[in-house]
N, C-alpha and C positions, 0 to 999 in steps of 0.2 A: 104750809100753806099758800107761801109764798105761790109756789111753782102751781097748787091748785087753783090760785086765781082767789084764793079767801083775801081775809085782814089778816096785814102781817105788818112787822114792828121795826122801825129803823132801830139800829141797832148801835152800839158805843162798846166797845173791847176794851177792859182799862186796867191798868194793873205793872206790876214791875216790870221793870226792861229783860227781854231774853227769854222771857213765858210762852210763846209762842200763839201772842196775837195775833200777827200779821200772818203767820205759818196758816192757823186756823182759820182764817178767812180765804186765802189763794184755797184752802182745800179743799172747800166748796166747790172748783170749776170742775175739780176730779173725781169729786162723786156727783154732781146734778148738769154737767155741762150735755149730758145725752137729750138729757128733759128741758132741752129749754135756756139756760140761765148762761147771762154770759154777762160778762165784769170788765166797769172802766175802771179806770184810778187815777185818781187824781190829784195831782202835785194844790196845796194850797193856795197858789198864789192861783187856781183858778176857778178859786170858790164863785167868784161875780161872775161867772157865766154860766153858773147851776142853775137859772133860770129859764136861758136859750135850750141849754144840754137837753135838759127834760122834757121841754118843749117838743124838741124833737125826738126822743126818743118814748114818746106817745104814741109817735104813729105805729112803731115794731112790732112784731110779732113775739119778738123777744122778751124776758124777763130780765133786767139790769140791776145787776148791784151797783153801784157808782161808793168802790170806796176810798177814804182820806185815811191815809197813814201819818201817825205820830201827828198827831192833830194837836194844837193847843192855838190861843189866842194872847196876844199883848191885849190894855183893857180899850185901844183906841184902831184896834184893827176893823178897819171898812167889810172883810168878807165876813164878819160877825153877824152881820145882818143878813147876808145875801144867803149863809147855812139856813138861819134862824126860820127863813121865810118859805125854804124849800122844805124845811122839817114838817114844817106844822103855821100853817096863819096868815099865810101866804096869797093874795087876790089869787093867786095862779096855784093849784091844787097841785101837787104828790103827782103825777100820772099812776097808774096804780097796776104798770107791769115796772113798778121803781122801786128799789128800794138803798137807802144812804145807809152803808156799814164804815165806822172810824176806831179808828186806835188811838191811844195817846197813854201816856203817863200819868198824868191831871186827871183828877175825877174831874174837877167841875170846866176843866179845856182852859181853863183862864189863868195867866202868870200874876201873883195877885203880891204888891210888894205892903209891907207895911204902914211907908207913906203913905199909900191908899190911902188905909181906914185912917189916918189921922186928919189929911188931909181935905176928906169928906167930910160933908155938913149933915147929909142926908148917907148915914155910914148904909141901912137898912133897904137901902132903895137901888144901893150899888150891889150888894151882896144878890138882891133878887133877881139884877140884873146878869148878874154872872153866874148864879145858877139856871138863869133862863133857858138856855139852851143845853145843857147836858139833861135840862131836864125833857126835853121835847124826843129823846131818845126813847121808843118804848118799853127798851130791853138793855140792861149794863148787866154787863155781862165780866166780871172782877177775874183777873187772875196774879195768882202772886207765888212765891219763888217755892219748893216744893222742901222739905226737910233731907238731910241727909239718906234717909232710908226712900225717898219717894227719888232722890236725885239717883241714887244708885240704880234704882231700877230701871229705870230711864238709861239710864247709862248701857246697861246689859239687857233691855229689849232693842233696843238700837243695833249694836255689838249684836241680837240673836239674826234681824232682822235682816244683818251685812250681811250675815251668813262668815264674822269673824271666830276661828278657830282658839279660841283663848283659855289660859285657866280665869278664872271668877272669882278667887281670889286676890289674885293677882290683879286684873282690871278693876277690882273695886279700891283697890288698893292705889292704882296709878291716879284711878278716877276723883278720889278723892283728895290728893297731891296738888290736881289739877287745880279743880276748885279753887285750895286754899291759896295758890299762887297769883290766882285769876278776883279775889276778893268776895267770892259767894257762891253758890248752886244755882246752876238756873238750864231749862231744856237748850237753851241758846249754847251753855257749857257744856254739857252732856256730849252734846251734838258734834261743836269745834274738837271735845276731846275722843273722841271718835273716827275722827274726819284722821286727827294725827296719828291713831292706832293704827288705821289703815294704812294708809301712806309708808307707816314703818313696818310693817309687813308687807306689802308688796315693796319695798325696796331690800326688805333684806336687813333692815337695821333696827335695833335694838329700842325700847317705847318704855 
C-alpha cells in the first residue's frame, strides 16, 4: 500500500529478544528496493532532528522508512515528544512518502518503575502518557520465541538454505544442547548455532 501511494501505518515490532524484529525490517530493502523503497536508520539520540529530516525527505521522489531499532524511553526523555509529533499530532504532518518502523522489547516503550506509580498523584494521567506513544503506531506486530518444534524447524531450514550436508537427528540434538547452554530458544540462537556448525565443517572440525 505504501509503495503504491495509498495510506499506510507506522509499525511497532515488539517482542522477545533475538526473534527477528530488526531482520524483518531490514529484509524489506531486499524485497522492495527496486520499487523505490529506501531506509534510514536513526539512533534514538537523533530523534530530536526528526522534524527537520522529514521536511527534507518530503521533497524527494522515493519512499522512506525511518527505522529506529531497540526503542525505549525513560520517563523524562526529551526525544519522546519529538517522535510523538512526527508519528501523529504535530503541526507539521508526516510526509506521505515517510513511515516510521520501530523495534522494541517493551510493549509501551517507556521504562517504568514501581516508584513512578507510588510518587505520582495522578496515576491515570501518567499511564495515559505512557500509552500515548505506542498507540500512535497504527500496527503492532508481536514476536515471540518459538517452541522446541519451531526452533528445530528454523535450524533445519537455515542449514538447508546454506547447503549443509549433515545428519538431521544429530543436527537437532546439537541445536537443542546449544539452546540449553544459552538459556533459551530463538531464531538468533538458531542462526548462531548454524554459523558454528558451518564454520566447523569448513575447517574439518567436530561440532
